[in-house]
MARPA-852743 format. One record per residue (C-alpha): residue in three letters; residue number from 0; x, y, z. Coordinates in nm, 3 decimals, decimal comma. Layout:
BEGIN
<pt 'ALA'; NUM; <X; Y; Z>>
...
//
This chain:
BEGIN
<pt 'MET'; 0; <-6,018; 3,026; 12,493>>
<pt 'LYS'; 1; <-6,286; 3,163; 12,691>>
<pt 'GLU'; 2; <-6,506; 3,029; 12,498>>
<pt 'ARG'; 3; <-6,447; 2,717; 12,522>>
<pt 'PHE'; 4; <-6,375; 2,727; 12,904>>
<pt 'SER'; 5; <-6,693; 2,850; 12,984>>
<pt 'GLY'; 6; <-6,857; 2,582; 12,764>>
<pt 'LEU'; 7; <-6,636; 2,345; 12,966>>
<pt 'ALA'; 8; <-6,766; 2,495; 13,264>>
<pt 'GLY'; 9; <-7,117; 2,490; 13,171>>
<pt 'ARG'; 10; <-7,127; 2,088; 13,060>>
<pt 'LEU'; 11; <-7,012; 2,007; 13,397>>
<pt 'GLU'; 12; <-7,221; 2,143; 13,585>>
<pt 'LYS'; 13; <-7,469; 1,911; 13,434>>
<pt 'ASP'; 14; <-7,342; 1,597; 13,591>>
<pt 'LEU'; 15; <-7,355; 1,768; 13,948>>
<pt 'LYS'; 16; <-7,603; 1,614; 14,235>>
<pt 'ALA'; 17; <-7,773; 1,803; 14,491>>
<pt 'GLY'; 18; <-7,616; 1,964; 14,741>>
<pt 'GLU'; 19; <-7,314; 1,990; 14,514>>
<pt 'THR'; 20; <-7,189; 2,316; 14,391>>
<pt 'LEU'; 21; <-6,821; 2,332; 14,169>>
<pt 'LEU'; 22; <-6,551; 2,547; 14,080>>
<pt 'CYS'; 23; <-6,324; 2,551; 13,767>>
<pt 'LEU'; 24; <-6,032; 2,752; 13,787>>
<pt 'LEU'; 25; <-5,791; 2,809; 13,454>>
<pt 'SER'; 26; <-5,394; 2,875; 13,362>>
<pt 'GLY'; 27; <-5,231; 2,865; 13,050>>
<pt 'GLU'; 28; <-5,058; 3,101; 12,864>>
<pt 'ARG'; 29; <-4,900; 3,181; 12,545>>
<pt 'SER'; 30; <-4,542; 3,272; 12,545>>
<pt 'ASP'; 31; <-4,216; 3,275; 12,368>>
<pt 'PHE'; 32; <-3,872; 3,179; 12,560>>
<pt 'VAL'; 33; <-3,536; 3,287; 12,454>>
<pt 'ARG'; 34; <-3,233; 3,257; 12,647>>
<pt 'PHE'; 35; <-2,913; 3,384; 12,584>>
<pt 'ASN'; 36; <-2,512; 3,343; 12,706>>
<pt 'ARG'; 37; <-2,233; 3,507; 12,568>>
<pt 'ALA'; 38; <-2,457; 3,716; 12,375>>
<pt 'LEU'; 39; <-2,545; 3,407; 12,197>>
<pt 'VAL'; 40; <-2,922; 3,239; 12,197>>
<pt 'ARG'; 41; <-2,842; 2,929; 12,356>>
<pt 'GLN'; 42; <-3,260; 2,788; 12,412>>
<pt 'ALA'; 43; <-3,540; 2,943; 12,241>>
<pt 'GLY'; 44; <-3,887; 2,772; 12,148>>
<pt 'THR'; 45; <-4,288; 2,891; 12,231>>
<pt 'VAL'; 46; <-4,474; 2,698; 12,496>>
<pt 'GLU'; 47; <-4,861; 2,710; 12,464>>
<pt 'GLN'; 48; <-5,038; 2,480; 12,779>>
<pt 'CYS'; 49; <-5,310; 2,517; 13,004>>
<pt 'HIS'; 50; <-5,423; 2,402; 13,318>>
<pt 'LEU'; 51; <-5,752; 2,330; 13,523>>
<pt 'THR'; 52; <-5,905; 2,278; 13,871>>
<pt 'LEU'; 53; <-6,132; 2,131; 13,913>>
<pt 'ARG'; 54; <-6,296; 2,190; 14,317>>
<pt 'LEU'; 55; <-6,611; 2,024; 14,437>>
<pt 'VAL'; 56; <-6,740; 2,163; 14,760>>
<pt 'ARG'; 57; <-7,040; 1,985; 14,932>>
<pt 'SER'; 58; <-7,170; 1,995; 15,270>>
<pt 'ARG'; 59; <-6,876; 2,222; 15,388>>
<pt 'ARG'; 60; <-6,640; 1,955; 15,258>>
<pt 'HIS'; 61; <-6,423; 2,005; 14,948>>
<pt 'ALA'; 62; <-6,165; 1,836; 14,706>>
<pt 'TYR'; 63; <-5,974; 1,951; 14,408>>
<pt 'ALA'; 64; <-5,762; 1,809; 14,164>>
<pt 'THR'; 65; <-5,541; 2,007; 13,885>>
<pt 'MET'; 66; <-5,516; 1,877; 13,532>>
<pt 'VAL'; 67; <-5,310; 1,951; 13,196>>
<pt 'LEU'; 68; <-5,587; 2,017; 12,943>>
<pt 'ALA'; 69; <-5,481; 1,857; 12,625>>
<pt 'GLY'; 70; <-5,703; 2,034; 12,366>>
<pt 'ASN'; 71; <-5,885; 1,737; 12,238>>
<pt 'ASP'; 72; <-6,211; 1,517; 12,299>>
<pt 'GLY'; 73; <-6,033; 1,343; 12,576>>
<pt 'ASP'; 74; <-6,019; 1,657; 12,842>>
<pt 'GLU'; 75; <-6,392; 1,644; 12,878>>
<pt 'ALA'; 76; <-6,359; 1,216; 12,955>>
<pt 'SER'; 77; <-6,053; 1,336; 13,199>>
<pt 'GLU'; 78; <-6,287; 1,567; 13,354>>
<pt 'ARG'; 79; <-6,528; 1,411; 13,447>>
<pt 'SER'; 80; <-6,322; 1,108; 13,579>>
<pt 'ALA'; 81; <-6,205; 1,374; 13,826>>
<pt 'ILE'; 82; <-6,540; 1,477; 13,918>>
<pt 'ALA'; 83; <-6,647; 1,158; 14,050>>
<pt 'ARG'; 84; <-6,256; 1,119; 14,201>>
<pt 'LEU'; 85; <-6,351; 1,445; 14,387>>
<pt 'ARG'; 86; <-6,711; 1,291; 14,461>>
<pt 'GLU'; 87; <-6,553; 1,012; 14,621>>
<pt 'SER'; 88; <-6,291; 1,158; 14,864>>
<pt 'LEU'; 89; <-6,581; 1,457; 15,003>>
<pt 'ASP'; 90; <-6,722; 1,161; 15,173>>
<pt 'ALA'; 91; <-6,418; 1,042; 15,394>>
<pt 'LEU'; 92; <-6,297; 1,443; 15,466>>
<pt 'PRO'; 93; <-6,435; 1,591; 15,751>>
<pt 'GLU'; 94; <-6,635; 1,967; 15,730>>
<pt 'ASP'; 95; <-6,365; 2,232; 15,680>>
<pt 'PRO'; 96; <-6,488; 2,515; 15,949>>
<pt 'TRP'; 97; <-6,319; 2,801; 15,754>>
<pt 'LEU'; 98; <-6,456; 2,715; 15,470>>
<pt 'LEU'; 99; <-6,532; 3,023; 15,258>>
<pt 'ILE'; 100; <-6,690; 3,042; 14,896>>
<pt 'ASN'; 101; <-6,848; 3,334; 14,700>>
<pt 'GLU'; 102; <-7,231; 3,271; 14,692>>
<pt 'GLN'; 103; <-7,308; 3,532; 14,493>>
<pt 'PRO'; 104; <-7,173; 3,554; 14,135>>
<pt 'GLN'; 105; <-7,001; 3,882; 14,025>>
<pt 'SER'; 106; <-6,903; 3,815; 13,630>>
<pt 'THR'; 107; <-6,601; 3,968; 13,480>>
<pt 'ASP'; 108; <-6,440; 3,974; 13,180>>
<pt 'THR'; 109; <-6,067; 4,201; 13,136>>
<pt 'ALA'; 110; <-5,799; 4,215; 12,800>>
<pt 'ARG'; 111; <-5,523; 4,395; 12,840>>
<pt 'ARG'; 112; <-5,380; 4,413; 12,513>>
<pt 'GLY'; 113; <-5,025; 4,496; 12,416>>
<pt 'ARG'; 114; <-4,762; 4,493; 12,134>>
<pt 'LEU'; 115; <-4,554; 4,245; 12,192>>
<pt 'ALA'; 116; <-4,201; 4,219; 11,979>>
<pt 'ASP'; 117; <-4,120; 3,934; 11,765>>
<pt 'PRO'; 118; <-3,882; 3,698; 11,941>>
<pt 'GLN'; 119; <-3,670; 3,738; 11,582>>
<pt 'HIS'; 120; <-3,662; 4,098; 11,650>>
<pt 'VAL'; 121; <-3,541; 4,042; 12,013>>
<pt 'VAL'; 122; <-3,265; 3,822; 11,928>>
<pt 'HIS'; 123; <-3,186; 4,042; 11,635>>
<pt 'GLU'; 124; <-3,180; 4,388; 11,841>>
<pt 'THR'; 125; <-3,026; 4,161; 12,184>>
<pt 'VAL'; 126; <-2,699; 4,031; 11,997>>
<pt 'ALA'; 127; <-2,630; 4,358; 11,814>>
<pt 'ARG'; 128; <-2,674; 4,548; 12,125>>
<pt 'ALA'; 129; <-2,459; 4,346; 12,390>>
<pt 'GLY'; 130; <-2,181; 4,466; 12,137>>
<pt 'GLY'; 131; <-1,983; 4,127; 12,151>>
<pt 'ARG'; 132; <-1,969; 4,176; 12,536>>
<pt 'ASP'; 133; <-2,034; 3,862; 12,759>>
<pt 'MET'; 134; <-2,411; 3,877; 12,830>>
<pt 'VAL'; 135; <-2,641; 3,616; 13,013>>
<pt 'GLY'; 136; <-3,026; 3,683; 13,000>>
<pt 'PHE'; 137; <-3,397; 3,523; 13,010>>
<pt 'TYR'; 138; <-3,677; 3,669; 12,750>>
<pt 'ALA'; 139; <-4,020; 3,551; 12,799>>
<pt 'GLY'; 140; <-4,311; 3,751; 12,672>>
<pt 'GLY'; 141; <-4,652; 3,645; 12,536>>
<pt 'THR'; 142; <-5,056; 3,608; 12,651>>
<pt 'MET'; 143; <-5,136; 3,508; 12,982>>
<pt 'TYR'; 144; <-5,476; 3,399; 13,052>>
<pt 'ARG'; 145; <-5,701; 3,320; 13,361>>
<pt 'GLY'; 146; <-6,021; 3,174; 13,426>>
<pt 'PHE'; 147; <-6,290; 3,129; 13,708>>
<pt 'ALA'; 148; <-6,616; 2,981; 13,673>>
<pt 'ASN'; 149; <-6,886; 2,801; 13,938>>
<pt 'SER'; 150; <-7,172; 2,613; 13,902>>
<pt 'LEU'; 151; <-7,405; 2,932; 14,078>>
<pt 'GLY'; 152; <-7,341; 3,103; 13,684>>
<pt 'GLN'; 153; <-7,010; 3,317; 13,816>>
<pt 'ARG'; 154; <-6,795; 3,373; 13,527>>
<pt 'ASN'; 155; <-6,443; 3,553; 13,506>>
<pt 'TRP'; 156; <-6,168; 3,599; 13,253>>
<pt 'HIS'; 157; <-5,861; 3,784; 13,259>>
<pt 'GLU'; 158; <-5,608; 3,788; 12,939>>
<pt 'CYS'; 159; <-5,267; 4,009; 12,948>>
<pt 'ASP'; 160; <-4,967; 4,034; 12,730>>
<pt 'ALA'; 161; <-4,660; 4,126; 12,850>>
<pt 'PHE'; 162; <-4,311; 4,055; 12,819>>
<pt 'ASP'; 163; <-3,991; 4,056; 13,102>>
<pt 'PHE'; 164; <-3,619; 4,073; 12,959>>
<pt 'ASP'; 165; <-3,436; 3,992; 13,240>>
<pt 'TRP'; 166; <-3,028; 3,999; 13,130>>
<pt 'SER'; 167; <-2,633; 4,083; 13,288>>
<pt 'LEU'; 168; <-2,358; 4,204; 13,125>>
<pt 'TYR'; 169; <-2,040; 4,006; 13,304>>
<pt 'ARG'; 170; <-1,656; 4,116; 13,354>>
<pt 'GLN'; 171; <-1,499; 3,870; 13,588>>
<pt 'GLY'; 172; <-1,528; 3,722; 13,927>>
<pt 'ASP'; 173; <-1,846; 3,825; 14,100>>
<pt 'GLN'; 174; <-1,831; 4,159; 13,885>>
<pt 'ALA'; 175; <-2,184; 4,198; 13,712>>
<pt 'VAL'; 176; <-2,455; 4,448; 13,624>>
<pt 'LYS'; 177; <-2,836; 4,252; 13,631>>
<pt 'THR'; 178; <-3,094; 4,475; 13,420>>
<pt 'ARG'; 179; <-3,446; 4,438; 13,378>>
<pt 'TYR'; 180; <-3,687; 4,578; 13,097>>
<pt 'ALA'; 181; <-4,021; 4,492; 13,122>>
<pt 'GLY'; 182; <-4,431; 4,570; 12,999>>
<pt 'SER'; 183; <-4,692; 4,540; 12,753>>
<pt 'GLU'; 184; <-4,541; 4,727; 12,504>>
<pt 'TRP'; 185; <-4,186; 4,675; 12,364>>
<pt 'GLN'; 186; <-4,014; 5,007; 12,249>>
<pt 'PRO'; 187; <-3,642; 4,951; 12,066>>
<pt 'GLN'; 188; <-3,561; 5,266; 12,209>>
<pt 'ALA'; 189; <-3,622; 5,179; 12,553>>
<pt 'PHE'; 190; <-3,447; 4,877; 12,551>>
<pt 'ALA'; 191; <-3,141; 5,043; 12,344>>
<pt 'ALA'; 192; <-3,115; 5,280; 12,682>>
<pt 'ARG'; 193; <-3,115; 5,041; 12,925>>
<pt 'MET'; 194; <-2,834; 4,819; 12,732>>
<pt 'GLU'; 195; <-2,641; 5,128; 12,664>>
<pt 'ASP'; 196; <-2,689; 5,225; 13,069>>
<pt 'ALA'; 197; <-2,600; 4,851; 13,189>>
<pt 'ALA'; 198; <-2,271; 4,840; 12,894>>
<pt 'ARG'; 199; <-2,175; 5,220; 13,092>>
<pt 'GLN'; 200; <-2,144; 5,042; 13,432>>
<pt 'LEU'; 201; <-1,970; 4,756; 13,328>>
<pt 'GLU'; 202; <-1,708; 4,911; 13,239>>
<pt 'LEU'; 203; <-1,700; 5,145; 13,596>>
<pt 'LEU'; 204; <-1,645; 4,783; 13,745>>
<pt 'ALA'; 205; <-1,321; 4,802; 13,546>>
<pt 'THR'; 206; <-1,163; 5,065; 13,800>>
<pt 'PRO'; 207; <-1,000; 4,952; 14,151>>
<pt 'ARG'; 208; <-1,259; 4,892; 14,442>>
<pt 'ARG'; 209; <-1,285; 5,098; 14,753>>
<pt 'ALA'; 210; <-1,262; 4,946; 15,026>>
<pt 'ILE'; 211; <-1,583; 5,061; 15,261>>
<pt 'ASP'; 212; <-1,592; 5,012; 15,671>>
<pt 'PRO'; 213; <-1,906; 4,890; 15,814>>
<pt 'GLY'; 214; <-2,087; 5,218; 15,901>>
<pt 'GLU'; 215; <-2,395; 5,394; 15,782>>
<pt 'TYR'; 216; <-2,344; 5,607; 15,475>>
<pt 'ARG'; 217; <-2,549; 5,770; 15,251>>
<pt 'ALA'; 218; <-2,756; 5,531; 14,967>>
<pt 'TYR'; 219; <-2,925; 5,521; 14,668>>
<pt 'LEU'; 220; <-3,120; 5,185; 14,652>>
<pt 'ALA'; 221; <-3,260; 5,115; 14,302>>
<pt 'PRO'; 222; <-3,566; 4,976; 14,195>>
<pt 'ALA'; 223; <-3,453; 4,595; 14,191>>
<pt 'ALA'; 224; <-3,298; 4,678; 14,507>>
<pt 'LEU'; 225; <-3,569; 4,843; 14,645>>
<pt 'HIS'; 226; <-3,768; 4,543; 14,514>>
<pt 'GLU'; 227; <-3,636; 4,300; 14,687>>
<pt 'VAL'; 228; <-3,687; 4,473; 15,061>>
<pt 'THR'; 229; <-4,074; 4,532; 14,938>>
<pt 'SER'; 230; <-4,059; 4,137; 14,834>>
<pt 'LEU'; 231; <-3,976; 4,088; 15,183>>
<pt 'LEU'; 232; <-4,187; 4,260; 15,398>>
<pt 'SER'; 233; <-4,439; 4,125; 15,166>>
<pt 'TRP'; 234; <-4,482; 3,804; 15,374>>
<pt 'GLY'; 235; <-4,684; 3,889; 15,689>>
<pt 'GLY'; 236; <-4,619; 4,239; 15,607>>
<pt 'PHE'; 237; <-4,959; 4,333; 15,463>>
<pt 'SER'; 238; <-5,167; 3,989; 15,557>>
<pt 'ALA'; 239; <-5,451; 3,989; 15,773>>
<pt 'ARG'; 240; <-5,374; 3,672; 15,921>>
<pt 'ALA'; 241; <-4,990; 3,785; 16,034>>
<pt 'ARG'; 242; <-5,171; 4,086; 16,241>>
<pt 'GLN'; 243; <-5,457; 3,876; 16,382>>
<pt 'THR'; 244; <-5,180; 3,684; 16,484>>
<pt 'LYS'; 245; <-4,944; 3,927; 16,588>>
<pt 'GLN'; 246; <-4,686; 3,781; 16,346>>
<pt 'SER'; 247; <-4,636; 4,075; 16,104>>
<pt 'PRO'; 248; <-4,303; 4,252; 16,040>>
<pt 'PHE'; 249; <-4,508; 4,569; 16,098>>
<pt 'LEU'; 250; <-4,627; 4,493; 16,411>>
<pt 'LEU'; 251; <-4,461; 4,799; 16,591>>
<pt 'MET'; 252; <-4,680; 5,015; 16,326>>
<pt 'GLN'; 253; <-4,974; 4,831; 16,397>>
<pt 'GLU'; 254; <-4,956; 4,893; 16,807>>
<pt 'GLY'; 255; <-4,918; 5,229; 16,688>>
<pt 'ALA'; 256; <-4,520; 5,275; 16,838>>
<pt 'GLU'; 257; <-4,348; 5,343; 16,479>>
<pt 'SER'; 258; <-4,443; 5,482; 16,163>>
<pt 'LEU'; 259; <-4,306; 5,504; 15,771>>
<pt 'SER'; 260; <-4,227; 5,854; 15,592>>
<pt 'PRO'; 261; <-4,539; 6,008; 15,471>>
<pt 'LYS'; 262; <-4,357; 5,967; 15,160>>
<pt 'VAL'; 263; <-4,451; 5,640; 15,149>>
<pt 'THR'; 264; <-4,801; 5,518; 15,002>>
<pt 'LEU'; 265; <-4,815; 5,127; 14,901>>
<pt 'ILE'; 266; <-5,115; 5,022; 14,690>>
<pt 'GLU'; 267; <-5,244; 4,668; 14,573>>
<pt 'ASN'; 268; <-5,354; 4,784; 14,219>>
<pt 'THR'; 269; <-5,479; 4,516; 14,068>>
<pt 'ALA'; 270; <-5,705; 4,819; 13,817>>
<pt 'GLN'; 271; <-5,375; 4,822; 13,654>>
<pt 'GLY'; 272; <-5,140; 4,520; 13,723>>
<pt 'THR'; 273; <-5,115; 4,257; 13,506>>
<pt 'ALA'; 274; <-5,225; 3,951; 13,811>>
<pt 'ARG'; 275; <-5,567; 3,848; 13,792>>
<pt 'PRO'; 276; <-5,858; 4,040; 13,929>>
<pt 'PHE'; 277; <-6,040; 3,734; 14,073>>
<pt 'GLN'; 278; <-5,919; 3,446; 14,288>>
<pt 'GLY'; 279; <-6,027; 3,086; 14,353>>
<pt 'ASP'; 280; <-6,297; 3,096; 14,561>>
<pt 'GLY'; 281; <-6,480; 3,304; 14,323>>
<pt 'PHE'; 282; <-6,423; 3,675; 14,494>>
<pt 'VAL'; 283; <-6,366; 3,948; 14,304>>
<pt 'LYS'; 284; <-6,043; 4,187; 14,447>>
<pt 'PRO'; 285; <-6,165; 4,580; 14,437>>
<pt 'PRO'; 286; <-5,920; 4,774; 14,190>>
<pt 'ARG'; 287; <-5,697; 4,945; 14,465>>
<pt 'VAL'; 288; <-5,634; 4,818; 14,837>>
<pt 'THR'; 289; <-5,442; 5,080; 14,996>>
<pt 'LEU'; 290; <-5,168; 4,889; 15,214>>
<pt 'VAL'; 291; <-4,996; 5,187; 15,369>>
<pt 'ASP'; 292; <-5,127; 5,538; 15,316>>
<pt 'ALA'; 293; <-4,898; 5,833; 15,377>>
<pt 'GLY'; 294; <-4,643; 5,626; 15,620>>
<pt 'ARG'; 295; <-4,927; 5,496; 15,826>>
<pt 'LEU'; 296; <-5,103; 5,172; 15,798>>
<pt 'GLY'; 297; <-5,380; 5,087; 15,576>>
<pt 'GLU'; 298; <-5,617; 4,785; 15,482>>
<pt 'ALA'; 299; <-5,509; 4,434; 15,562>>
<pt 'LEU'; 300; <-5,475; 4,173; 15,237>>
<pt 'THR'; 301; <-5,731; 3,953; 15,380>>
<pt 'SER'; 302; <-5,808; 3,618; 15,269>>
<pt 'PRO'; 303; <-6,164; 3,409; 15,232>>
<pt 'ARG'; 304; <-6,028; 3,198; 15,521>>
<pt 'THR'; 305; <-5,933; 3,454; 15,733>>
<pt 'ALA'; 306; <-6,234; 3,620; 15,711>>
<pt 'LYS'; 307; <-6,433; 3,379; 15,874>>
<pt 'GLU'; 308; <-6,227; 3,260; 16,114>>
<pt 'TYR'; 309; <-6,157; 3,609; 16,328>>
<pt 'GLY'; 310; <-6,498; 3,772; 16,165>>
<pt 'LEU'; 311; <-6,381; 3,968; 15,909>>
<pt 'ARG'; 312; <-6,471; 4,096; 15,536>>
<pt 'THR'; 313; <-6,267; 3,937; 15,298>>
<pt 'ASN'; 314; <-6,102; 4,151; 14,949>>
<pt 'ALA'; 315; <-6,010; 3,910; 14,764>>
<pt 'ALA'; 316; <-5,651; 3,815; 14,887>>
<pt 'GLY'; 317; <-5,517; 3,495; 14,797>>
<pt 'GLY'; 318; <-5,442; 3,222; 15,070>>
<pt 'ASP'; 319; <-5,083; 3,358; 15,147>>
<pt 'GLU'; 320; <-5,235; 3,714; 15,175>>
<pt 'THR'; 321; <-4,929; 3,868; 14,965>>
<pt 'PRO'; 322; <-4,957; 4,151; 14,699>>
<pt 'ASP'; 323; <-4,980; 4,063; 14,323>>
<pt 'SER'; 324; <-4,978; 4,417; 14,234>>
<pt 'LEU'; 325; <-4,807; 4,608; 14,438>>
<pt 'ASP'; 326; <-4,705; 5,009; 14,346>>
<pt 'MET'; 327; <-4,538; 5,220; 14,566>>
<pt 'ALA'; 328; <-4,653; 5,609; 14,465>>
<pt 'PRO'; 329; <-4,379; 5,800; 14,371>>
<pt 'GLY'; 330; <-4,195; 6,116; 14,461>>
<pt 'SER'; 331; <-4,002; 6,439; 14,324>>
<pt 'LEU'; 332; <-3,622; 6,333; 14,268>>
<pt 'ALA'; 333; <-3,566; 6,284; 13,872>>
<pt 'GLU'; 334; <-3,385; 5,964; 13,776>>
<pt 'ASP'; 335; <-3,138; 6,149; 13,543>>
<pt 'ASP'; 336; <-3,022; 6,410; 13,914>>
<pt 'VAL'; 337; <-3,037; 6,091; 14,193>>
<pt 'LEU'; 338; <-2,581; 6,097; 14,167>>
<pt 'ARG'; 339; <-2,624; 6,463; 14,262>>
<pt 'ALA'; 340; <-2,839; 6,413; 14,564>>
<pt 'LEU'; 341; <-2,670; 6,121; 14,636>>
<pt 'ASP'; 342; <-2,360; 6,324; 14,673>>
<pt 'ARG'; 343; <-2,195; 6,141; 14,856>>
<pt 'GLY'; 344; <-2,211; 5,776; 14,977>>
<pt 'LEU'; 345; <-2,335; 5,456; 14,854>>
<pt 'TYR'; 346; <-2,562; 5,367; 14,478>>
<pt 'ILE'; 347; <-2,728; 5,017; 14,479>>
<pt 'SER'; 348; <-2,832; 4,847; 14,184>>
<pt 'ASN'; 349; <-2,933; 4,500; 14,382>>
<pt 'LEU'; 350; <-2,977; 4,301; 14,676>>
<pt 'TRP'; 351; <-3,028; 3,969; 14,763>>
<pt 'TYR'; 352; <-3,025; 3,731; 15,041>>
<pt 'LEU'; 353; <-3,278; 3,909; 15,218>>
<pt 'ASN'; 354; <-3,407; 3,806; 15,551>>
<pt 'PHE'; 355; <-3,528; 3,937; 15,893>>
<pt 'SER'; 356; <-3,280; 3,993; 16,179>>
<pt 'ASP'; 357; <-3,588; 4,112; 16,403>>
<pt 'ARG'; 358; <-3,917; 4,086; 16,286>>
<pt 'ALA'; 359; <-4,108; 4,210; 16,512>>
<pt 'ALA'; 360; <-3,916; 4,490; 16,554>>
<pt 'GLY'; 361; <-3,854; 4,507; 16,159>>
<pt 'ARG'; 362; <-3,566; 4,475; 16,100>>
<pt 'ILE'; 363; <-3,412; 4,345; 15,793>>
<pt 'THR'; 364; <-3,074; 4,171; 15,680>>
<pt 'GLY'; 365; <-2,889; 4,144; 15,305>>
<pt 'MET'; 366; <-2,638; 4,193; 15,087>>
<pt 'THR'; 367; <-2,557; 4,426; 14,824>>
<pt 'ARG'; 368; <-2,533; 4,236; 14,492>>
<pt 'PHE'; 369; <-2,358; 4,318; 14,138>>
<pt 'ALA'; 370; <-2,320; 4,704; 14,057>>
<pt 'THR'; 371; <-2,278; 4,868; 14,358>>
<pt 'PHE'; 372; <-2,086; 5,224; 14,362>>
<pt 'TRP'; 373; <-1,910; 5,437; 14,600>>
<pt 'VAL'; 374; <-2,054; 5,812; 14,477>>
<pt 'GLU'; 375; <-1,798; 6,115; 14,553>>
<pt 'GLY'; 376; <-1,897; 6,463; 14,485>>
<pt 'GLY'; 377; <-2,187; 6,332; 14,287>>
<pt 'ARG'; 378; <-1,998; 6,124; 14,041>>
<pt 'ILE'; 379; <-1,909; 5,770; 14,053>>
<pt 'VAL'; 380; <-1,562; 5,696; 14,119>>
<pt 'ALA'; 381; <-1,512; 5,300; 14,180>>
<pt 'PRO'; 382; <-1,730; 4,935; 14,247>>
<pt 'VAL'; 383; <-1,763; 4,843; 14,580>>
<pt 'GLY'; 384; <-1,734; 4,470; 14,680>>
<pt 'PRO'; 385; <-2,021; 4,267; 14,826>>
<pt 'MET'; 386; <-2,166; 4,434; 15,210>>
<pt 'ARG'; 387; <-2,419; 4,319; 15,463>>
<pt 'PHE'; 388; <-2,701; 4,584; 15,555>>
<pt 'ASP'; 389; <-2,928; 4,532; 15,861>>
<pt 'ASP'; 390; <-3,128; 4,828; 15,977>>
<pt 'SER'; 391; <-3,483; 4,859; 16,081>>
<pt 'VAL'; 392; <-3,726; 4,936; 15,793>>
<pt 'TYR'; 393; <-3,856; 5,247; 16,048>>
<pt 'ARG'; 394; <-3,568; 5,359; 15,955>>
<pt 'MET'; 395; <-3,504; 5,282; 15,554>>
<pt 'LEU'; 396; <-3,840; 5,374; 15,449>>
<pt 'GLY'; 397; <-3,929; 5,677; 15,743>>
<pt 'THR'; 398; <-3,712; 5,866; 15,932>>
<pt 'GLU'; 399; <-3,393; 5,817; 15,674>>
<pt 'LEU'; 400; <-3,620; 5,810; 15,358>>
<pt 'LEU'; 401; <-3,513; 6,126; 15,192>>
<pt 'ASP'; 402; <-3,711; 6,095; 14,885>>
<pt 'LEU'; 403; <-3,819; 5,880; 14,574>>
<pt 'THR'; 404; <-3,790; 5,902; 14,208>>
<pt 'ARG'; 405; <-4,048; 6,043; 14,018>>
<pt 'GLU'; 406; <-3,987; 5,732; 13,752>>
<pt 'ALA'; 407; <-4,090; 5,412; 13,886>>
<pt 'ARG'; 408; <-3,990; 5,062; 13,674>>
<pt 'LEU'; 409; <-4,257; 4,774; 13,671>>
<pt 'LEU'; 410; <-4,058; 4,471; 13,772>>
<pt 'PRO'; 411; <-4,269; 4,132; 13,702>>
<pt 'GLU'; 412; <-4,229; 3,830; 13,902>>
<pt 'SER'; 413; <-4,017; 3,641; 13,708>>
<pt 'SER'; 414; <-4,091; 3,279; 13,828>>
<pt 'THR'; 415; <-4,119; 3,036; 13,518>>
<pt 'TYR'; 416; <-4,166; 2,688; 13,764>>
<pt 'GLY'; 417; <-4,485; 2,539; 13,600>>
<pt 'GLU'; 418; <-4,559; 2,834; 13,446>>
<pt 'ARG'; 419; <-4,527; 3,214; 13,398>>
<pt 'SER'; 420; <-4,608; 3,433; 13,713>>
<pt 'ALA'; 421; <-4,834; 3,676; 13,644>>
<pt 'GLY'; 422; <-4,774; 3,886; 13,913>>
<pt 'SER'; 423; <-4,591; 4,268; 13,882>>
<pt 'THR'; 424; <-4,460; 4,517; 14,141>>
<pt 'ARG'; 425; <-4,394; 4,881; 14,035>>
<pt 'LEU'; 426; <-4,128; 5,049; 14,199>>
<pt 'PRO'; 427; <-3,938; 5,373; 14,250>>
<pt 'GLY'; 428; <-3,574; 5,446; 14,389>>
<pt 'ALA'; 429; <-3,500; 5,541; 14,688>>
<pt 'LEU'; 430; <-3,246; 5,764; 14,856>>
<pt 'LEU'; 431; <-3,130; 5,707; 15,207>>
<pt 'GLY'; 432; <-2,985; 5,964; 15,402>>
<pt 'ALA'; 433; <-2,850; 5,673; 15,593>>
<pt 'LEU'; 434; <-2,813; 5,249; 15,617>>
<pt 'ARG'; 435; <-2,607; 5,035; 15,826>>
<pt 'PHE'; 436; <-2,379; 4,806; 15,717>>
<pt 'THR'; 437; <-2,198; 4,540; 15,916>>
<pt 'LEU'; 438; <-1,920; 4,403; 15,729>>
//
């Protein structure tokens, strides 16, 4: 596919007129999908698809078109027709004062190979490990590829093998245990361990619920729960534009009035993530960008448009300036010691419905979800119903952060709308001295 894409770009370049620059962005995949319900296969299939976006630039004017490549002789005619339409559109468009594309070609080629399980093996292991329980889930695995080319001679290619299996064991009502297993190498023992741990938590949900009054409690946020927090903070928290316009949820940290715990270091780790290391304007991402360094605000994610508008230097962030490969540095707490360290408080597996209750102050609110347990003496004693928290990130990841786990979990972006998302997050669990619950 890489050679085909490079040849396609080369053919289209020959048809350009003086003063025109062509940018080509390709996104494709070969993926297996399996949907489970009641521990049975309800839907299975394989998708192979490829989308091409053509962008024509002339005199600070630009327009783009996206098409599906069919892999036959009709593709070239469609591409040439699209360029002709774009050329006509440019005549009616105004100049874009913030347009910035990479005019210094920098070609790259990365291929991250994995060992993925055959879908039939996944089905067999899942049905066997579910053991007749009410299990619902979705498996997606295969190769994702991304490419960029421009008429200045730049060629970039990124190919990655990865899988993501997201499932829940359901008991009754609103009681369920949600689990994920993801990576680039399928390990049957690791999958079995995740399924067995979920089964143990499901049995605990059968005990009578403990009613918890509003107030502050020690809490452990499992990686999936912490992921909801960092996902919300990513919308503006690491954006250069949000900083320039004073709309960042880290505004108090930006102004020097607050900080996070020295235990918190957040990195956009493109070198070890699954997302492409380049973006649609042709800029290549650095291997790592330190967003928070030992509790202090670090470098912002700066898109080319933001860089042009505010006189900054771009680090090849996307237009939304959110992380694609966010990593949080782990701590010193072993996962096996979490309950003992928590001692008395709430073990929170998942959160949802998060939003800002005071964006400028870094306050967020949300609900617990799925398996949340009350812990006494380092032992789970009862499940807890849904509760609402409302607290400041400067407490959750600041003054009240006691430790982070040594182990970190890979949490891919689970979106498959149109195509599989290539973004991912790697997070530890977080032990908090106090988390405020309002109901």
